[in-house]
N, C-alpha and C positions, 0 to 999 in steps of 0.2 A: 388310387391302388390303397390295397387295405393297409391298414395300420399295423395290425398283429404279425408274428412270425408265421409263415405256412411253413410246412413240411410236407410239401409236394412236389415244388421244385424250387432251387434257391437261387439267387442272385446276389452279386456283390454289388455295392453302390458306386453311384457314379460318381466317383470322387474329383472335385476342382484343383487343380494345382495352383496354388498362388506365387506369383512371381514378386520376390523382393528388388526393389530397384535402388542401388546404391548411389547415392548422391554425393557429388565433391562440389565444395564451395572454395571459391580464393577471393580474399579480399586485398586489392592492391594496396601498396603501399603508398605513404602521403610521401610527397619530396619536398623537403626544405629548397626555400628559394636559393640560399648560399648555397657555398661550396659546390656549385652547379657541377662541374666535371668528374669531380669525385663519387658524386652520389651517381651522376649516369654510369660511371664505371660498376659502383657497387651493385647495381640493378642488374646490368648486364649480365656480370655474374652470376647472380641471384637465378636468373632467367635460363641459363645453359644449364645450370646445374638441376634445377626443376624440371626442364627439359630430358634432360639424360636421367631422370630418377622414374618421370613418368615412361619414357620411351623402354627401359629395361622392367619395369615392374609386371606382374603378372597381369592380363588383359582380363577384364570382365567376363563373364561367359555371356556368349551369345543368347538371344531367346528368339527360336523358332516360331513362327506363327504356323496356325494349321492354314489349310487349302482356302482361299477365297471362296465365298457364295458363289454359286452358280447364276448365270445371267438368266433372262427367260428363255432366250434363244437356246442354252446349252439344256435345258431339263429334257429329261426322257420322254415319250410322247404320254406315257400314262401316269408322270409323278408329278404330285403336287407338293409344295414344300409345306411342312406341317408348322401350322403357328406357334405351337408348344416348343419348338427346338428353337434354341436362341442361341449367339454367337458363343464359341467356346472360348474360356480364357486362356490365353496365351501358355504353354506348357514349357517348364526349366527344358535346359539343354539335356539330350539324351547321351546316355552309355551307350555304348555299339553292344547291339544282340550276340548272344553267344546260344546255339544252336544244338548245345550240349544237354541230355537229359540231365533234369535237376533231380536232388537228392527226394525220396519219396517220402519223406515226412510232409505232408501237405503240399507237397510240391513247390517246396520254397527252394530257390536256385543258392547254390554257395556263394559265399560273400563276393561282390566284386562283379557278379555274374547276372544278366537278365533272365529271368524266367519268363519266358513268351505265354505260358498259361497263366499267369497269376496277373490281372490287369483288371480293368474295368472297362464297359459298352459308352464311348462318349460320344456326343452328336458329330454328324460327319454332313456337312452341307450340301457336297458332291454327289450324293446318292450312290446307287448302284452301279456297276461296271455295265453293266446291261440290262436290257427289257424284255419283257415276253413277246415285243414285236422282232427284236434283234437275235433274239436265239429262240429257234422251233424247234429244241430237242428236248424240253422240258415235259415231264408226264401230265396231263389234266389235273391228275389230284394235287399237284404241287402248283398250278398257274395260277396263284390266287387273284391275280389282277384279274385275269379273263374270267374267272368265275364270279366276280362282282363283289371282291373284297371290297369296303367304300374307303377305309383308311389308308394311308399310306406312311405314317409316322415310323413305323417298324423299318420302312427302306432308309433311316436317316440317321445309323449307328454304327459305330466301328470299333473293333477290338483293339485296345492299347494297352499293352503291357507296362506296370510299372515301372518306369525307371528307365526305360528304352523305347525306340521307336520302330514299331514294324510296318514296314514297307508295303504298301499294295501290290498285290499279284502282279507280274508283269507276263502279261502272255507272249510276248514277242521272245521276250529274253528266253522264257521256259521253252518254246518250241526249239528255237534256235540251240540250246544245250541238250537237248531231247533229241536231235536229230538221230535217226537209226535206231532208238529205243523203244522199250517195250514195256508200259505200265499195266497193272491190273488191280483191282479194285475185288476183294473178295468178303462175302457177308453176306446181310440179309438187306431191305428194301431201304435202309439209310445208308448202306453202301451206294445203293443205286440212286439215290437222293443226292448222295455227294460227288459222283462221278457225271451225274447230270449239270450240277454246279459248275463244275470243272469244264466241261464240255461249252456250255454257256460262254464262259469268260474266254477260253481257248477262240471260241467261233468269232470273236472279234478282231482275230488277226487272221485263220484259216477255217473255214468250212470243214467239219469232219463228214468222212463218208463212212456209213453204216456197212460193214461189211459181214457181219456176221448176228445171228440172234438165233436162238433155242425156239421149240414150238410154242413157247408161253410168253415168250419176249422178256424174260427174265433174266436171262444172259444175254450179252451183245457183245460187239468188239467194233469200234472204229478205227478210222483209219485216216492219217493225215497226211496226203502225197507229197506236199511240197517238201515237208522234212523228215517223210519216211519214219513219222511216229506213230505209234498203235498204242489203243487204249482200250482196256476191258474192264468189265463188271462182271462177276461171276456169282451167281446166286448158288450162298452155300450157306443159311441161315444159322446151322450148327457147328460148321466146319468138319464134322465128323460125318460119317455113313447114318443116315437117317431115312426113316420112310415117314411121309407125313401126309395125312389124310383132309386135309381143309380145302374149302372152296375158296372162291376168289373174296367173300366177305371175313374169310378168318373162321367160319364156323367149323368145327371137326366132326366128322363121323366117329371117329375113332380115336385111340392114344396114340402119339408119336413115337415111333419105335426108335430109340438111341443105340446105336453100338460104339460105346466108348471108348474102346480098342482100334479102332478101323477108321481113318480119316477118310472124308470125300475125294473120291478120286477125280472127281469133275473139276478140281483145283489142284492137287497133289500132279496129276499128270501132264499138267501144262508149267508147273513151278519152273522147269528149265528153261522155260522160253522168255520169263519175265524178266526184266533189269531191275524192275522196281514193284514193291507191292503195298498196298495199304489193306491189312488184314482187321477183321473186329467180330465181336460176337455180343452176347446179352441178351437182350428182352426175349428171345423165342426161349432160353432157359427157363424160362418162369411158365410155360405151359407144361399142361401134364402129359408126363413122358414115360415110358418104360424102358428102363435100363439093361443093356446087353454087353460083358463082357466075357469073351471065349466062349463064343454061342451060345451062350445060356443065361438067362435072365437072372439079373441079381438083384433088382429091388426097382425102385420107381420114383417121381415126384408126384404127389398129390393122385392117389390113385385108391381112395376108399372104396371098400369091397372086393379088393382084388388080392387080398391075402398077400401083400407084398413088403418088404420091407421099405418103409420111406427113408431114402436116403437123402434127398432135398435136392432143389437147383444146384446149389452151391459146390454139392459133391460131383456133380456132371459137368459144372463150368471149370473148377480146378484140374479136371484130369483130363477136359478138352484141352485145355491151354497148354497143359504140360505135353501133351501128344504133339499138338501143335509145333513148339518150340522145339521138341526132341528131334521132330522130322527136320524143320529147316535149319538146326544147329548143326546136323550130322549131314546134311547134303552136300555132293560136292560142288553144286552151283552155290554162287554167292551173288545171291539178292541182298538189295538194299530193302530193308522191312520196316514200314512203318504199323506198328499195334496202336489202332484208334479205339479209345476208351470206350465205355457204353453209354448210352445218350440218354439223359432224363428226360422224362415225359413233363406236361405240366397239366394233367387233366384236373378237375377240378368238381366236385358235388358227383362222382361217379366217377367210373372207368368208360372205355372205348365203346364198351358193348351196355352201358348202363346209364346213358345219359350224362356223362361228363363232359364237360366244356372249358373252353382255354379263353376267357373274355379280356384279359388284359391288353391294355395297347402301349404299355413303356417296359423296360426292363424293371426288374426288382432290385430294390435298394440293399444297401449291408445289414443284415440282421431279420429281414423281412423272411428269408426263406433259407432251407438245408435240405441236403439230400434225404430221401426215404430211408427208410431201412433197408429195403431191397437194395436201392442203387447203392447204398453205403456197402454191403456184402459183395455187389458186384465190382464195386471200385478196387476194395479191399484185396480181393481175389487177383484182379487184374495186376495190380502193382506188385505184389507178394511173388506172383509167377514170373511177371515181367524181371524182376530185380534179379533171380535166380539166373534166368534165360539169359540176361545181358552179359552176367558174369561169364558165362560160357563163349557166348557170340564173342565176346572181347578177347579170349585168350586165343581164339580161331581166326580173328581178323575179319570178323562177320561185321555188317553194319545193322544195327538193330536198335530202332529206334522209337520212342512212346511217343503218340499223339494225343495228347491229353486232353482233347475237347470236351469233358465233362463238367467241369465246373462252369468256363464259360458260356457252355449251352446252357446251365441251369438259370442264368440270368436273363435269360431269354423268352419269358413266356409269351410274348407278343409276336414270335415269329412263325407260330403255326397256322397252318390253314383253316384250324378250326372247323365253322361250318362249311367254308368254302373250297371244301374239297371237291365237292358237286359245283356244276354251274348253275347259276344264280339262284341257289336253295330258297330264297324267299321272295321272287319274283311273283309267286302267285297267290303265296300266304306268308305275311309278314311274322307269322307267330309259328309257322310250322316246325315241327319237330325232326331235326335231322341229324345226322351221326355227326361227329366233330371228330376231328384229326389232329389232337394235341401233341404227337409224337414225332411226326414228318414236317420237313420246314418248306415254306414258300418259298420259290423261286421267281424273282432274286428274293433274297433274305439274309439270315445270320448265318448258316451254313456257308454262303461264301467266303466268311473269314477263314473258315478252316483251310481255304487254300493260301490264306497268305501264311499262315504256319507253316503249311508243306513246301512252300516255296522257300519261308527262311531256313527250315530245317535240311532239306536237299539240295536246295540250288544255292542261296546266299550263305548258307551255312559251309 
C-alpha cells in the first residue's frame, strides 16, 4: 500500500482493540499450630466475608470473541482464505447500537450512543454470506469471481462500528418482518448494485421471482411469494425529469437536459405503493448538463461555447434534493425513507474514460486518503439538505433516516471490479489495456455491509 496520503478515496485505519486483563492474586494466611480452634474460626469468618464481598462486587466485563475460523468444508466454492489475514484480536465488550441518525459534524454520534457509520474494516474469516454460485441475480459486470479476478482477500473483511457490535444481516428475520411489505431502491447503477446485493443475501432463504423489467432492464421488480414481499429498483439517476443521450458505454451524443423543478414521474407515480424506500443521487450530477426551470433554460454545468450561465453541479444537486424532500414531506403517504449518501470512487492515474485503475488489494489505513473536493461538495450538500428535511419530517411524524455509506465505502479501494468488469480480460493478452470499473462493487463484496446497516436502522432499530 502506498505510504503517502491519497486524495482519491479515503480509508480509515484498521484499529486493533487491546484487551486489558485484570489479575487477582490472593496469598493464603499461614496458620499457627497453637490455638488451633480459634484460628480455624477466624479463618472461616474471613473466608465468609471475602466470599460475600466478591459475590456482591461488580463483575468483570466479559470479552466476546469473534467468529471462529471456517473449516475447509465450510468454505464457499470459489473462495480461498488469504494468507495475509490473521486471527483478529478479541474486542472489548460492546455497547448496544443506536440506529438514530448521528450529529452532522463528521457524523459523530451523541455521547453514549454508537455511530454505526464510524468504524473500521476488520478481518472476517467467515467470508461472504453468498457466492456467485448460490446467487444467480448479479450482473455480469459485478460478478468478479466469474470474470476471473484472481485474489480473494477483499471478501474477508466486515464493517465494525467503533464501540458497538453490528450484527450480520439476518435474511430470515428480515423476510419474516417484511411480510406483505414493499421496498424500492431509487437512483442510478449504484442503487442497482445495492439491490442485487440484497437479493443475493435474501436468496439464501427464498429465491425471488422477477415480475417486471423495463425495456432496457434498468428498472426491475421481484416478488418473494412465500412472504408476499416485493422489492423494486427504479432507474432515476437524477431523481428529476431528465433527457439523457448516452450509449451503453456512457458516451454522450448531446448534453443532458435537466428540469430542476420537475421530479421524475417514474418514481413519484409509484411512491404511494412503497412501505420503504432507499433513495440516492450523486455522481450523475457531475456530467455536462443544461438546466431548465419553469420551462426555460436557466444555465448549465460545464457547457463551454453555449453562452449560458455556469451554475455548477452543486446548484443542481441542492435544488434536486430540496425538491425530493419537499415532495416526500408533503405527501399524505408515510413511507420509511432512507437517504443514501453518494459513493466515492477509487480511480487512480486517470478516470474511467482515460485509463484510470484501482489495483489496491486491502483497505486503506487512517491518514492515507481523504475525500476528493468533488465528493466533499456532494456530501456537504447531502448533510445540509437532509438536516433541514429531517426537522420537517420529525414534526410530521415521518420516518426519514440517513444511510451514510460514504466514509466506510471510501476505505475500500480493493472492492471494485477493476478490469474484471469484463469476462477474463487478460486471457488472450496479459498486458491488454481494458477499461476499469472503480466505482461499482464486486458481488459478493464491501457493498454487502450496507445491508447490515439497513437491517440495523430499519429492523433492529
